[in-house]
N, C-alpha and C positions, 0 to 999 in steps of 0.2 A: 870321445865330445859329443857326439851324435845322439847317442845315447840318455844322456846325463840332460840336455837339451830335452830329448822328447819324456824323460821324468818328469822332470820340474815346469813343465809344460802341464804334461796327467794331472801332477800335485793340482797346480793351479786351480783347472777347471772344478778337478772336484773340488776342490777347497768354493771354490764363488755360486759352483752350484746349490753347492748345502750352504753357505749365507743365503742366496739365494733366496728357498724355500725353509732357509729354518722359517719355522711364526715366532714370535717374541710377543711377552705375555704381556697383559693385558695390561696396563697402571690406570686406565677410565675406570674398570672394576675393581678395583688397588685407592682407590682417590678417598680421601675424607674429606669433605665441603673445608675444617678447617684444618687444615692442612695445605697448605700452598705449596706453590715447583721454589719458590725459594725460602721457605723452611729450612732450618739450619740443622736439621734430619728426614728433609724430605725421604732421601736415596735408601736411608734406613729403615725409619715408618713404613715405606712401599716395600721393600725388598721381607720383609716382614712382616706387611699385607700380602704381599702375594703367598709369602711359604703360608699362607697360615697361620700365625704362631700366635698376632693382635687381629684381634676382629672390629674390634672398636666399637660404639652405637648410637645405630639412628645415625648412621652416613658419617658420621665424627670421632676425633679419632679422644675426646679430650688428655691429651695429654700434659696437660698444670695439674690434673686431675692427680691423687695416691695411690698407689696397684698397691690390692688390697693381699695379702696373703694369696689368698683363692687360685687370684688373676694369674699373681707368678706363679704358682703352682701348672699353675693349664698352661701360662705361655713354656716355664721351663716343659712340662713335658709334651708341646706339641710340637716342641724343638728337637725331641733329645727322641721324636715317633715310641712314647712311652705309652702303656692302653690307658689311655680315657674315657671309657665306657662308664656313666657314671653305677656306682655298686656303696656297697658302707663299707664304713671306714672301722678302725681300732679306736676313731676320735671324738669323744658321746656329740658332741656339736658341728660333727660334717656326714651329715645325711645320706639315700643312697639316691634325694633328690635334689642335691650341692654339683651346680653346674659341672665341677671341679673335681667330686670325688674322684673319680678314677684315676683321674693325673695324678690328685696328695696323696693316693695308696699306691700307686704307683714307686711311684716319687719315694716315699716314704722304706718301702719294700729294695727299692734298687740304693739306702741310702744316701739319698741330694736334698733330703730336706727332716724335716723330722716338727714333732709338735712336744708340748708344756711337758711338763711333771704332772701334770696336775689330771692328765690324761684329754688332754685342750691341742684341738690347733687352732682355733682366731681366726677361721679364714675371712673375717672381714676387717681382720687389725692389716 
């Protein structure tokens, strides 16, 4: 019985040490000026921002704006750790200078998303 007590005490000390020295992710670094702590999706938006899946624009999340196909491809690509390096794609409307070109190309190669039969992706739709 003494061995179990010592083992339990040892476990508690190690656990409390880990929790004490663990550094939490900074919510301040991912806060958006248009998403307050009372926002209905605050936790989810913060989680996505901390994972660099969403980035916002000029310090704002802009949650009322429609997401484009390019932005959706980038979010999917970031979430799945796909190759996001900008590159030319098979789509005549997605060139290397498009911020999501690498994610679009990678997600299409994985069969996650597709373009249109006319050879376009329509990244701004």
